[in-house]
DSSP file (Angstrom, degrees, kcal/mol; ACC not computed):
  #  RESIDUE AA STRUCTURE BP1 BP2  ACC     N-H-->O    O-->H-N    N-H-->O    O-->H-N    TCO  KAPPA ALPHA  PHI   PSI    X-CA   Y-CA   Z-CA
    1    1 A M              0   0    0      0, 0.0     2,-0.3     0, 0.0     0, 0.0   0.000 360.0 360.0 360.0 130.1   74.8  108.5  109.0
    2    2 A I        -     0   0    0      1,-0.2     3,-0.1    42,-0.0     0, 0.0  -0.543 360.0-175.8 -69.4 125.7   77.3  108.5  106.2
    3    3 A R        +     0   0    0      1,-0.3     2,-0.3    -2,-0.3    -1,-0.2   0.822  69.1   4.2 -92.0 -34.5   77.1  105.3  104.1
    4    4 A E        -     0   0    0     39,-0.2    -1,-0.3    40,-0.1     2,-0.3  -0.982  65.3-149.9-146.7 159.8   79.9  106.0  101.8
    5    5 A M  B     -A   42   0A   0     37,-2.3    37,-3.0    -2,-0.3     2,-0.1  -0.944  15.7-125.0-128.6 149.8   82.6  108.6  101.4
    6    6 A S     >  -     0   0    0     -2,-0.3     4,-2.1    35,-0.2     5,-0.2  -0.407  37.7-106.8 -77.8 164.7   84.6  110.0   98.4
    7    7 A V  H  > S+     0   0    0     33,-0.5     4,-2.3     1,-0.2     5,-0.1   0.842 122.3  56.1 -64.1 -29.0   88.4  109.9   98.6
    8    8 A G  H  > S+     0   0    0      2,-0.2     4,-2.5     1,-0.2    -1,-0.2   0.900 107.4  47.6 -61.1 -46.9   88.3  113.7   99.2
    9    9 A E  H  > S+     0   0    0      2,-0.2     4,-2.5     1,-0.2    -2,-0.2   0.886 110.7  50.6 -70.2 -37.7   86.0  113.3  102.2
   10   10 A V  H  X S+     0   0    0     -4,-2.1     4,-2.9     2,-0.2     6,-0.4   0.934 112.3  48.3 -64.0 -45.2   88.2  110.5  103.7
   11   11 A A  H  X S+     0   0    0     -4,-2.3     4,-1.7    -5,-0.2     5,-0.3   0.936 112.3  48.2 -66.9 -38.9   91.3  112.7  103.3
   12   12 A A  H  < S+     0   0    0     -4,-2.5    -1,-0.2     2,-0.2    -2,-0.2   0.929 116.7  41.4 -58.8 -47.3   89.7  115.6  104.9
   13   13 A R  H  < S+     0   0    0     -4,-2.5    -2,-0.2     1,-0.2    -1,-0.2   0.868 124.5  36.5 -71.6 -36.2   88.3  113.6  107.9
   14   14 A S  H  < S-     0   0    0     -4,-2.9    -1,-0.2    -5,-0.2    -2,-0.2   0.608  98.8-127.4 -89.8 -14.1   91.5  111.5  108.4
   15   15 A G     <  +     0   0    0     -4,-1.7     2,-0.3    -5,-0.3    -3,-0.1   0.554  65.1 133.2  75.2   5.3   94.1  114.1  107.6
   16   16 A A        -     0   0    0     -6,-0.4    -1,-0.3    -5,-0.3    -2,-0.2  -0.673  61.7-110.4 -89.2 145.8   95.7  111.7  105.1
   17   17 A A     >  -     0   0    0     -2,-0.3     4,-1.7     1,-0.1     3,-0.4  -0.367  23.4-119.3 -70.3 149.5   96.7  113.0  101.7
   18   18 A V  H  > S+     0   0    0      1,-0.2     4,-2.3     2,-0.2     5,-0.2   0.874 116.7  55.0 -55.4 -36.6   94.7  111.6   98.7
   19   19 A S  H  > S+     0   0    0      1,-0.2     4,-2.5     2,-0.2    -1,-0.2   0.846 105.8  51.0 -63.5 -36.8   97.8  110.2   97.3
   20   20 A A  H  > S+     0   0    0     -3,-0.4     4,-2.7     2,-0.2    -1,-0.2   0.861 109.0  50.9 -71.5 -33.8   98.5  108.3  100.6
   21   21 A L  H  X S+     0   0    0     -4,-1.7     4,-2.7     2,-0.2    -2,-0.2   0.938 111.4  48.7 -70.3 -43.6   94.9  106.8  100.5
   22   22 A H  H  X S+     0   0    0     -4,-2.3     4,-2.3     1,-0.2    -2,-0.2   0.928 112.6  48.8 -56.9 -45.3   95.5  105.7   96.9
   23   23 A F  H  X S+     0   0    0     -4,-2.5     4,-1.7     2,-0.2    -1,-0.2   0.930 109.9  50.0 -61.1 -44.7   98.8  104.2   98.0
   24   24 A Y  H  X>S+     0   0    0     -4,-2.7     5,-2.8     1,-0.2     6,-0.7   0.922 112.3  50.7 -63.8 -38.5   97.1  102.4  101.1
   25   25 A E  H ><5S+     0   0    0     -4,-2.7     3,-1.1     1,-0.2    -1,-0.2   0.927 106.3  52.0 -64.8 -42.5   94.5  101.0   98.6
   26   26 A T  H 3<5S+     0   0    0     -4,-2.3    -1,-0.2     1,-0.2    -2,-0.2   0.809 110.6  50.6 -58.9 -32.4   97.2   99.7   96.2
   27   27 A K  H 3<5S-     0   0    0     -4,-1.7    -1,-0.2    -5,-0.2    -2,-0.2   0.503 118.0-110.3 -91.0  -3.0   98.8   97.9   99.1
   28   28 A G  T <<5S+     0   0    0     -3,-1.1    -3,-0.2    -4,-0.7    -2,-0.1   0.687  84.2 120.1  88.4  15.7   95.6   96.3  100.2
   29   29 A L  S   <S+     0   0    0     -5,-2.8     2,-0.3    -6,-0.2    -4,-0.2   0.771  81.5  12.2 -84.4 -26.6   95.2   98.3  103.4
   30   30 A I  S    S-     0   0    0     -6,-0.7     2,-0.3    -9,-0.1    -2,-0.2  -0.914  73.9-146.2-138.6 161.4   91.9   99.9  102.6
   31   31 A G        +     0   0    0     -2,-0.3     2,-0.3    44,-0.1    15,-0.1  -0.933  14.6 176.1-133.1 157.7   89.3   99.1   99.9
   32   32 A S        -     0   0    0     -2,-0.3     2,-0.3    10,-0.1    10,-0.2  -0.894  17.2-138.1-146.8 173.1   86.9  101.1   97.8
   33   33 A W  E     -B   41   0B   0      8,-2.0     8,-2.6    -2,-0.3     2,-0.3  -0.874  23.3-114.2-131.9 168.8   84.4  100.5   95.0
   34   34 A R  E     -B   40   0B   0     -2,-0.3     6,-0.2     6,-0.2     2,-0.1  -0.803  19.3-139.3-107.3 143.7   83.7  102.6   91.9
   35   35 A T    >   -     0   0    0      4,-1.7     3,-2.0    -2,-0.3    -1,-0.0  -0.329  40.7 -92.6 -87.1 177.9   80.4  104.4   91.2
   36   36 A A  T 3  S+     0   0    0      1,-0.3    -1,-0.1     2,-0.1    -2,-0.0   0.817 131.8  56.2 -60.8 -24.8   78.8  104.4   87.7
   37   37 A G  T 3  S-     0   0    0      2,-0.1    -1,-0.3     3,-0.0     3,-0.1   0.379 122.0-111.5 -83.9   1.7   80.7  107.6   87.2
   38   38 A N  S <  S+     0   0    0     -3,-2.0     2,-0.4     1,-0.2    -2,-0.1   0.819  70.0 142.3  68.6  32.6   84.1  105.8   88.0
   39   39 A Q        -     0   0    0    -33,-0.0    -4,-1.7     1,-0.0    -1,-0.2  -0.859  53.2-114.7-101.1 140.7   84.6  107.6   91.3
   40   40 A R  E     -B   34   0B   0     -2,-0.4   -33,-0.5    -6,-0.2     2,-0.4  -0.422  30.2-169.0 -75.3 145.6   85.9  105.8   94.3
   41   41 A R  E     -B   33   0B   0     -8,-2.6    -8,-2.0   -35,-0.2   -35,-0.2  -1.000   3.9-157.0-134.3 137.2   83.7  105.3   97.4
   42   42 A Y  B     -A    5   0A   0    -37,-3.0   -37,-2.3    -2,-0.4   -10,-0.1  -0.837  19.7-118.4-115.9 151.7   84.8  104.1  100.7
   43   43 A P    >   -     0   0    0      0, 0.0     3,-1.8     0, 0.0     4,-0.3  -0.469  35.3-108.4 -80.8 158.6   82.8  102.5  103.5
   44   44 A P  T >  S+     0   0    0      0, 0.0     3,-1.4     0, 0.0     4,-0.5   0.793 114.2  70.3 -63.8 -26.1   82.7  104.5  106.9
   45   45 A G  T 3> S+     0   0    0      1,-0.3     4,-1.7     2,-0.2     3,-0.2   0.652  78.5  81.1 -63.8 -15.5   85.0  102.0  108.5
   46   46 A T  H <> S+     0   0    0     -3,-1.8     4,-2.9     1,-0.2    -1,-0.3   0.831  81.3  62.2 -59.5 -36.3   87.8  103.3  106.4
   47   47 A L  H <> S+     0   0    0     -3,-1.4     4,-2.7    -4,-0.3    -1,-0.2   0.933 107.5  44.3 -58.8 -47.1   88.3  106.3  108.8
   48   48 A R  H  > S+     0   0    0     -4,-0.5     4,-2.2    -3,-0.2    -1,-0.2   0.865 112.3  50.7 -68.5 -34.9   89.2  103.8  111.5
   49   49 A R  H  X S+     0   0    0     -4,-1.7     4,-3.0     2,-0.2    -2,-0.2   0.944 111.2  49.5 -62.4 -50.4   91.4  101.7  109.3
   50   50 A V  H  X S+     0   0    0     -4,-2.9     4,-3.3     1,-0.2     5,-0.2   0.925 108.7  53.7 -57.0 -43.1   93.2  104.8  108.2
   51   51 A G  H  X S+     0   0    0     -4,-2.7     4,-2.4    -5,-0.2    -1,-0.2   0.919 109.5  47.4 -60.5 -37.8   93.6  105.8  111.9
   52   52 A I  H  X S+     0   0    0     -4,-2.2     4,-3.1     2,-0.2     5,-0.3   0.966 111.9  51.1 -61.3 -48.4   95.2  102.4  112.7
   53   53 A I  H  X S+     0   0    0     -4,-3.0     4,-2.2     1,-0.2    -2,-0.2   0.918 113.4  43.8 -55.7 -46.0   97.5  102.8  109.7
   54   54 A Q  H  X S+     0   0    0     -4,-3.3     4,-2.0     1,-0.2    -1,-0.2   0.896 115.3  48.1 -65.5 -40.4   98.6  106.2  110.8
   55   55 A F  H  X S+     0   0    0     -4,-2.4     4,-1.0    -5,-0.2    -2,-0.2   0.879 112.8  48.2 -61.0 -44.4   99.0  105.3  114.4
   56   56 A G  H ><>S+     0   0    0     -4,-3.1     5,-2.2     1,-0.2     3,-0.6   0.888 111.0  51.1 -72.1 -38.5  101.0  102.2  113.5
   57   57 A Q  H ><5S+     0   0    0     -4,-2.2     3,-2.2    -5,-0.3    -1,-0.2   0.917 105.8  56.2 -59.6 -45.6  103.2  104.2  111.1
   58   58 A S  H 3<5S+     0   0    0     -4,-2.0    -1,-0.2     1,-0.3    -2,-0.2   0.723 105.2  52.4 -66.4 -22.3  103.9  106.7  113.8
   59   59 A L  T <<5S-     0   0    0     -4,-1.0    -1,-0.3    -3,-0.6    -2,-0.2   0.409 122.1-106.8 -84.9  -5.3  105.2  103.9  116.0
   60   60 A G  T < 5 +     0   0    0     -3,-2.2    -3,-0.2     1,-0.3    -2,-0.1   0.578  66.6 154.3  89.1   5.4  107.5  102.7  113.3
   61   61 A I      < -     0   0    0     -5,-2.2    -1,-0.3    -6,-0.2    -2,-0.1  -0.541  47.1-118.7 -67.2 123.6  105.5   99.7  112.4
   62   62 A P    >>  -     0   0    0      0, 0.0     4,-2.0     0, 0.0     3,-1.0  -0.373  17.6-119.0 -68.2 147.9  106.1   98.7  108.8
   63   63 A L  H 3> S+     0   0    0      1,-0.3     4,-3.0     2,-0.2     5,-0.3   0.874 113.8  62.0 -55.9 -37.8  103.1   98.7  106.4
   64   64 A A  H 3> S+     0   0    0      1,-0.2     4,-2.0     2,-0.2    -1,-0.3   0.902 106.9  42.6 -56.3 -40.3  103.5   95.1  105.8
   65   65 A E  H <> S+     0   0    0     -3,-1.0     4,-2.2     2,-0.2    -1,-0.2   0.836 113.2  52.3 -71.1 -33.3  102.8   94.3  109.5
   66   66 A I  H  X S+     0   0    0     -4,-2.0     4,-2.5     2,-0.2    -2,-0.2   0.887 109.2  50.9 -68.5 -35.9  100.0   96.9  109.6
   67   67 A K  H  X S+     0   0    0     -4,-3.0     4,-3.1    -5,-0.2     5,-0.2   0.959 108.8  52.0 -62.8 -49.6   98.4   95.0  106.6
   68   68 A E  H  X S+     0   0    0     -4,-2.0     4,-0.6    -5,-0.3    -2,-0.2   0.928 111.6  46.8 -48.2 -48.1   98.8   91.7  108.4
   69   69 A A  H >< S+     0   0    0     -4,-2.2     3,-0.9     1,-0.2     4,-0.3   0.906 113.7  47.1 -68.7 -39.4   97.0   93.1  111.4
   70   70 A L  H >< S+     0   0    0     -4,-2.5     3,-1.7     1,-0.2    -1,-0.2   0.863 100.9  65.9 -66.4 -32.9   94.2   94.6  109.2
   71   71 A D  H 3< S+     0   0    0     -4,-3.1    -1,-0.2     1,-0.3    -2,-0.2   0.725  94.1  60.8 -60.1 -19.5   93.8   91.5  107.3
   72   72 A T  T << S+     0   0    0     -3,-0.9    -1,-0.3    -4,-0.6    -2,-0.2   0.633  91.8  88.1 -78.2 -12.9   92.6   89.8  110.6
   73   73 A L  S <  S-     0   0    0     -3,-1.7     2,-0.1    -4,-0.3     5,-0.0  -0.592  90.2 -99.8 -92.7 145.4   89.6   92.3  110.8
   74   74 A P    >   -     0   0    0      0, 0.0     3,-0.6     0, 0.0    -1,-0.1  -0.402  23.8-146.7 -55.5 138.7   86.3   91.9  109.2
   75   75 A K  T 3  S+     0   0    0      1,-0.2   -44,-0.1    -4,-0.1   -30,-0.1   0.643  90.6  65.8 -78.3 -17.4   85.9   93.8  105.9
   76   76 A D  T 3  S+     0   0    0      2,-0.1     2,-0.3   -31,-0.0    -1,-0.2   0.334 103.6  35.6 -95.5   7.2   82.3   94.5  106.4
   77   77 A R  S <  S-     0   0    0     -3,-0.6     3,-0.1   -32,-0.1    -4,-0.0  -0.975  86.3 -90.6-151.9 164.8   82.6   96.8  109.5
   78   78 A A        -     0   0    0     -2,-0.3   -32,-0.1     1,-0.1   -33,-0.1  -0.473  57.5 -94.2 -70.5 146.1   84.6   99.4  111.2
   79   79 A P        -     0   0    0      0, 0.0     2,-0.2     0, 0.0    -1,-0.1  -0.370  46.8-142.9 -60.3 135.0   87.3   97.9  113.7
   80   80 A L     >  -     0   0    0     -3,-0.1     4,-2.4     1,-0.1     3,-0.2  -0.498  27.3 -96.3 -94.1 171.6   85.9   97.8  117.3
   81   81 A K  H  > S+     0   0    0      1,-0.2     4,-2.4     2,-0.2     5,-0.2   0.903 126.8  53.2 -56.5 -45.1   87.5   98.5  120.6
   82   82 A Q  H  > S+     0   0    0      1,-0.2     4,-1.8     2,-0.2    -1,-0.2   0.872 107.0  51.1 -57.0 -40.5   88.1   94.7  121.0
   83   83 A D  H  > S+     0   0    0      2,-0.2     4,-3.0     1,-0.2     5,-0.2   0.952 110.7  48.8 -61.2 -50.3   89.8   94.6  117.6
   84   84 A W  H  X S+     0   0    0     -4,-2.4     4,-2.4     1,-0.2    -2,-0.2   0.872 108.7  53.5 -63.1 -35.4   92.1   97.5  118.6
   85   85 A E  H  X S+     0   0    0     -4,-2.4     4,-1.4     2,-0.2    -1,-0.2   0.904 110.9  47.2 -66.6 -35.8   93.0   95.8  122.0
   86   86 A R  H  X S+     0   0    0     -4,-1.8     4,-1.6     1,-0.2    -2,-0.2   0.922 113.8  46.4 -69.0 -42.7   94.0   92.7  120.1
   87   87 A L  H  X S+     0   0    0     -4,-3.0     4,-1.9     1,-0.2    -1,-0.2   0.866 111.8  50.4 -67.8 -35.3   96.0   94.5  117.6
   88   88 A S  H  X S+     0   0    0     -4,-2.4     4,-1.4    -5,-0.2    -1,-0.2   0.801 108.1  53.2 -73.8 -26.1   97.8   96.6  120.2
   89   89 A Q  H  X S+     0   0    0     -4,-1.4     4,-0.8     2,-0.2    -1,-0.2   0.837 107.5  50.9 -74.7 -33.1   98.6   93.6  122.3
   90   90 A Q  H  X S+     0   0    0     -4,-1.6     4,-0.7     1,-0.2     3,-0.2   0.884 114.9  43.9 -72.4 -36.4  100.2   91.9  119.2
   91   91 A W  H  X S+     0   0    0     -4,-1.9     4,-2.9     1,-0.2     5,-0.2   0.730  96.6  76.6 -79.3 -20.4  102.4   95.2  118.6
   92   92 A A  H  X S+     0   0    0     -4,-1.4     4,-2.3     1,-0.2    -1,-0.2   0.912  96.3  45.4 -62.7 -39.5  103.3   95.7  122.2
   93   93 A G  H  X S+     0   0    0     -4,-0.8     4,-2.3     2,-0.2    -1,-0.2   0.933 113.4  48.8 -63.2 -43.0  105.9   93.0  122.1
   94   94 A K  H  X S+     0   0    0     -4,-0.7     4,-2.7     1,-0.2    -2,-0.2   0.929 111.8  51.4 -65.4 -39.5  107.4   94.1  118.8
   95   95 A L  H  X S+     0   0    0     -4,-2.9     4,-2.5     2,-0.2    -1,-0.2   0.897 107.6  52.0 -62.9 -41.3  107.5   97.6  120.2
   96   96 A D  H  X S+     0   0    0     -4,-2.3     4,-2.1    -5,-0.2    -1,-0.2   0.899 111.0  48.0 -58.4 -42.6  109.3   96.4  123.4
   97   97 A D  H  X S+     0   0    0     -4,-2.3     4,-2.6     2,-0.2    -2,-0.2   0.926 111.9  48.7 -63.4 -43.7  111.9   94.7  121.3
   98   98 A R  H  X S+     0   0    0     -4,-2.7     4,-2.6     1,-0.2    -2,-0.2   0.875 109.0  52.7 -68.6 -31.2  112.3   97.7  119.1
   99   99 A I  H  X S+     0   0    0     -4,-2.5     4,-2.2     2,-0.2    -1,-0.2   0.911 110.6  48.5 -65.3 -41.3  112.7  100.0  122.1
  100  100 A A  H  X S+     0   0    0     -4,-2.1     4,-1.9     2,-0.2    -2,-0.2   0.926 112.1  49.2 -63.2 -44.5  115.5   97.6  123.5
  101  101 A R  H  X S+     0   0    0     -4,-2.6     4,-2.5     1,-0.2    -1,-0.2   0.901 112.0  48.4 -61.8 -40.8  117.2   97.6  120.1
  102  102 A L  H  X S+     0   0    0     -4,-2.6     4,-3.3     2,-0.2    -2,-0.2   0.908 109.7  51.4 -67.8 -39.3  117.1  101.4  120.0
  103  103 A K  H  X S+     0   0    0     -4,-2.2     4,-1.8     2,-0.2    -1,-0.2   0.866 111.9  46.8 -57.8 -41.2  118.4  101.8  123.5
  104  104 A K  H  X S+     0   0    0     -4,-1.9     4,-2.3     2,-0.2    -2,-0.2   0.908 112.9  50.5 -70.8 -39.4  121.4   99.5  122.6
  105  105 A L  H  X S+     0   0    0     -4,-2.5     4,-3.1     1,-0.2    -2,-0.2   0.942 109.8  50.2 -60.0 -50.6  121.9  101.5  119.3
  106  106 A R  H  X S+     0   0    0     -4,-3.3     4,-2.3     1,-0.2    -1,-0.2   0.905 111.9  47.1 -58.4 -41.8  121.9  104.8  121.3
  107  107 A A  H  X S+     0   0    0     -4,-1.8     4,-2.2     2,-0.2    -1,-0.2   0.906 113.3  49.0 -66.3 -41.1  124.5  103.4  123.8
  108  108 A A  H  X S+     0   0    0     -4,-2.3     4,-2.8     1,-0.2     5,-0.2   0.936 110.2  50.8 -67.7 -42.4  126.6  102.1  120.9
  109  109 A L  H  X S+     0   0    0     -4,-3.1     4,-3.4     2,-0.2     5,-0.3   0.927 108.0  53.3 -63.3 -44.3  126.4  105.5  119.0
  110  110 A T  H  X S+     0   0    0     -4,-2.3     4,-2.2     1,-0.2    -1,-0.2   0.935 110.4  47.5 -51.6 -50.0  127.5  107.4  122.2
  111  111 A D  H  X S+     0   0    0     -4,-2.2     4,-1.7     2,-0.2    -2,-0.2   0.949 115.8  43.2 -58.9 -47.2  130.5  105.2  122.5
  112  112 A C  H >X S+     0   0    0     -4,-2.8     4,-2.8     1,-0.2     3,-0.6   0.959 112.4  52.0 -68.3 -44.7  131.5  105.5  118.9
  113  113 A I  H 3< S+     0   0    0     -4,-3.4    -1,-0.2     1,-0.3    -2,-0.2   0.881 108.1  54.2 -57.1 -40.1  130.9  109.3  118.8
  114  114 A G  H 3< S+     0   0    0     -4,-2.2    -1,-0.3    -5,-0.3    -2,-0.2   0.863 119.8  31.4 -63.1 -38.2  133.1  109.6  121.9
  115  115 A C  H << S-     0   0    0     -4,-1.7    -2,-0.2    -3,-0.6    -3,-0.2   0.959  76.5-175.2 -89.0 -55.4  135.9  107.9  120.2
  116  116 A G     <  +     0   0    0     -4,-2.8    -3,-0.1    -5,-0.2    -4,-0.1   0.324  56.3  97.5  77.6  -3.2  135.6  108.7  116.6
  117  117 A C        -     0   0    0     -5,-0.2    -1,-0.1     1,-0.0    -4,-0.1   0.802  66.3-154.0 -91.3 -28.6  138.4  106.5  115.4
  118  118 A L  S    S+     0   0    0     -6,-0.2    -6,-0.0     1,-0.1    -1,-0.0   0.736  72.5  92.6  67.5  19.7  136.2  103.5  114.3
  119  119 A S        +     0   0    0      7,-0.1    -1,-0.1     6,-0.0     2,-0.1   0.475  49.8 104.4-123.9  -2.7  139.3  101.3  114.8
  120  120 A T  S >  S-     0   0    0      1,-0.1     3,-1.2     2,-0.0     6,-0.2  -0.332  79.2-112.1 -84.5 166.3  139.3  100.0  118.3
  121  121 A E  T 3  S+     0   0    0      1,-0.3    -1,-0.1    -2,-0.1     5,-0.0   0.794 115.6  55.8 -66.1 -25.8  138.3   96.3  119.0
  122  122 A L  T 3  S+     0   0    0      3,-0.0    -1,-0.3     2,-0.0    -2,-0.0   0.567  76.4 121.0 -89.2  -6.6  135.1   97.3  120.7
  123  123 A C    X   -     0   0    0     -3,-1.2     3,-1.1     1,-0.2   -15,-0.0  -0.382  56.7-149.2 -60.1 123.2  133.8   99.3  117.7
  124  124 A P  T 3  S+     0   0    0      0, 0.0    17,-0.3     0, 0.0    18,-0.2   0.695  96.5  54.7 -67.9 -16.4  130.4   97.9  116.6
  125  125 A L  T 3  S+     0   0    0     16,-0.1     2,-0.2    17,-0.0    -2,-0.1   0.684  83.7 101.0 -85.5 -17.6  131.2   99.0  113.0
  126  126 A R    <   +     0   0    0     -3,-1.1    -7,-0.1    -6,-0.2    -8,-0.0  -0.445  37.9 162.8 -78.2 134.1  134.5   97.2  112.8
  127  127 A N    >   -     0   0    0     -2,-0.2     3,-2.0     4,-0.0     5,-0.1  -0.504  22.9-155.5-151.8  75.2  134.3   93.9  110.9
  128  128 A P  G >  S+     0   0    0      0, 0.0     3,-1.3     0, 0.0     4,-0.1  -0.277  80.6   0.4 -59.7 134.5  137.8   92.6  109.8
  129  129 A A  G 3  S-     0   0    0      1,-0.3     0, 0.0     2,-0.1     0, 0.0   0.643 115.7 -86.8  64.7  15.2  137.8   90.3  106.9
  130  130 A D  G X  S+     0   0    0     -3,-2.0     3,-1.8     1,-0.1     4,-0.3   0.843  73.6 160.8  52.7  39.3  134.0   90.7  106.7
  131  131 A R  G X   +     0   0    0     -3,-1.3     3,-0.5     1,-0.3    -1,-0.1   0.680  65.5  62.0 -68.1 -21.5  133.5   87.9  109.1
  132  132 A L  G >  S+     0   0    0      1,-0.2     3,-1.3     2,-0.1     4,-0.3   0.488  80.3  88.2 -86.2  -1.0  130.0   88.9  110.0
  133  133 A A  G X  S+     0   0    0     -3,-1.8     3,-0.9     1,-0.3    -1,-0.2   0.799  79.4  61.1 -60.8 -30.1  128.9   88.3  106.4
  134  134 A R  G <  S+     0   0    0     -3,-0.5    -1,-0.3    -4,-0.3    -2,-0.1   0.640  98.9  58.3 -78.0 -12.8  128.1   84.7  107.0
  135  135 A K  G <  S-     0   0    0     -3,-1.3    -1,-0.3     1,-0.3     2,-0.2   0.525 117.8 -93.8 -87.6  -4.8  125.5   85.8  109.6
  136  136 A G    <   -     0   0    0     -3,-0.9    -1,-0.3    -4,-0.3     4,-0.2  -0.655  48.8 -46.0 122.0 177.6  123.5   87.8  107.2
  137  137 A S  S    S+     0   0    0     -2,-0.2    -3,-0.0    -3,-0.1    -4,-0.0  -0.350  87.1  38.8 -84.5 169.5  123.0   91.2  105.8
  138  138 A G  S    S-     0   0    0      1,-0.1     2,-1.9    -2,-0.1     3,-0.2  -0.263 109.6 -34.0  90.6-179.7  122.7   94.4  107.8
  139  139 A P     >  -     0   0    0      0, 0.0     4,-1.6     0, 0.0     3,-0.4  -0.534  64.2-176.6 -77.1  73.2  124.4   95.8  110.8
  140  140 A R  T  4>S+     0   0    0     -2,-1.9     5,-2.5     1,-0.3     3,-0.4   0.857  76.8  45.5 -49.4 -49.9  124.8   92.4  112.5
  141  141 A R  T >45S+     0   0    0    -17,-0.3     3,-1.4     1,-0.3    -1,-0.3   0.927 113.3  49.3 -65.3 -40.9  126.4   93.7  115.8
  142  142 A L  T 345S+     0   0    0     -3,-0.4    -1,-0.3     1,-0.3    -2,-0.2   0.765 109.5  54.0 -67.1 -23.1  123.9   96.4  116.2
  143  143 A L  T 3<5S-     0   0    0     -4,-1.6    -1,-0.3    -3,-0.4    -2,-0.2   0.398 131.1 -93.0 -89.5   0.7  121.2   93.7  115.5
  144  144 A G  T < 5       0   0    0     -3,-1.4    -3,-0.2    -4,-0.4    -2,-0.1   0.435 360.0 360.0 103.4  -2.3  122.6   91.6  118.4
  145  145 A D      <       0   0    0     -5,-2.5    -4,-0.3    -6,-0.2    -3,-0.1   0.431 360.0 360.0 -75.4 360.0  125.0   89.2  116.7
């Protein structure tokens, strides 16, 4: 059984670039320690954590949310099936919301592309006198305002 892995071994086994692993470490998503020769060493549980990070990113979950989820896991062991079930339940609602917003966006884009003029009263991009500014930044109508 492998007790610790070098950054190269984690990269090879996970498919993540060494630079990505260093980035994950600077963001607190994974952790390592240094040997007497100043080489990084990772615990075996790092592979599962990197897997969770990669899967979360593939779903469009921001790294900050992935970090929040990983912070709820014990640092001294690999995430277990029960841990993944809990994390996936937390993400399911957020993904459902994201899917609904994407469907709404797709419908709005189809309407806009069909017209092309961006000047009708129904256009989601039209915002006379910047009225939507008081509701916050970003595409307020596309976000549901």
